[in-house]
N, C-alpha and C positions, 0 to 999 in steps of 0.2 A: 510439477508442483515443487514449491520451495521446501527445503529441508526443515524438519521440525524445529531446530534451534533458531533458524531465521524467523520462522513464523512466530515462535514464542517471543523472541526479542522485539519484533515489530509491534505485536499486540500489547506487550507489557509496557513499552515506551508510550504507546497511545493511551493506555489505561492510566498511566501515571501523569501524563502531561496534556491530555486533550479532553476538554469538557464542553466544547462548543456544540457537539451533536453526538447522538448514539453511533456506535461503530458496529458494523456487521461483517463477518467473514463470509464471503459468498460460497465458501466450501461447506458451510454449516447450514443447517435448517433454521430458518427464522419464521416464526408464526406471523400471520398478517397483523395480529393484535400488537406485535412488538414494533411495527413500523410506525413512525410518527404520522399523526393524522391532522395536525393543525396547519394552517396556512403559513405560519412563521417558522415551522419546524424544518430541520435539515437532517441529513444522515450521511455518514461516511461508509462506503462499501469497500472492502479489501478483496483483491483478487490476486492470489499467489500463483504466478505463472511459472516461476522457477526458470531453469535453464540447464545447460550441460554441466556435468561434473567431469573434470579431466585430471589426469595424473599430473601432479606438479613436481614431485620429487620421487626418485626411485630409491627405495631402501631394501632391507632384507625382505624375504618373502612375507607377504601380508602386512608389511610395514611401510607402505608407500604413503606419500602425502597427496592430498587431493585438493583441487580448486573448483568451487562451485560458483558459476556466474549466473545470476538470475535477475528476475524482474518482479516487482510487485506493483500492481496498478491500484491507485487510489481513485475512487469515484465519489466525488462530492455531489450530492443531490439536493437541490433546493426547489422550492415550489415554482412551477411553470409561471411565467409572466413577471417574475421578480427581476428587477434590474441587476446588473452584473456586480455591483459594488461589494455586496456581502460575499459572494462567491470568490471574488478576487482577493478579498481580505482574508477569508478563512483559508483559501488555497495558499496564500503567501505565508500564513502562520505555519501550515504543515510543511512547506518547503524549508523554512528556517528551522523547524523542529528536527528535521532529519538531515539537513545539509552537513556533510562531512563527519557524520557520527560514526563511531566505532562501537560495536556491541560484541565483546568477547572476540570470537574468531571471524566475525564478519564486519565489513566496512561498506558504508554507503558510498558508491562511486558517483552517482548523480541522482538528482530528482528534478524532473521537468516542471516548469511552471504550468499551472492548470489551464486547460483549454476546453472550450465547448465545440470545437471544430468537428464537423461531421466526419466520422471515422476515427477520431481521437477520443471522443467522449462517449460514455455509456448512453445508450438510447433507451429511454423508458417511456412508454406510452402513458398519457394521462397527465397527472399532476406534477410530475418530476422533470426537472431540467438537469441534465448531467454535465459535470465538469470533471475532466480526468487528468491524471498525472502519472507518469511512470517513474518508479524508483529503481535504480540499478544497483546491484550489490555484488560483492565478491566475498566469498567465504573460503578460508583456507583451513583444511583439516589435516593436521599432521598426526600420523600414526606413531 
């Protein structure tokens, strides 16, 4: 799981800059009533995978620096049967929104373009077609 500071920064950036669809953190409970119901609705799901935290600098006892390398998956879900144009447009907006951004102690290293390729995209039965992108980040914590 990604560190709390990374999770907070990602969600705050989306809250301030993303209005195209509701956003749900897959780590949290979401009631069925909260999920969009209309045929024109979309939703963005966040999956904080995280990654290793390694020692980056050696200091005095208990004063080392640490580097967290992690991943956040963005799952853009649109109604099944809809053509790809809106998904690609919304996905590109998200890529541009996070490309090269720095949030305090962490930096976005990469964000992939969205894909619905089997194995890369979230698979939801029923009315949703998933498009996914991975955001890679590095966070340096200096004690």
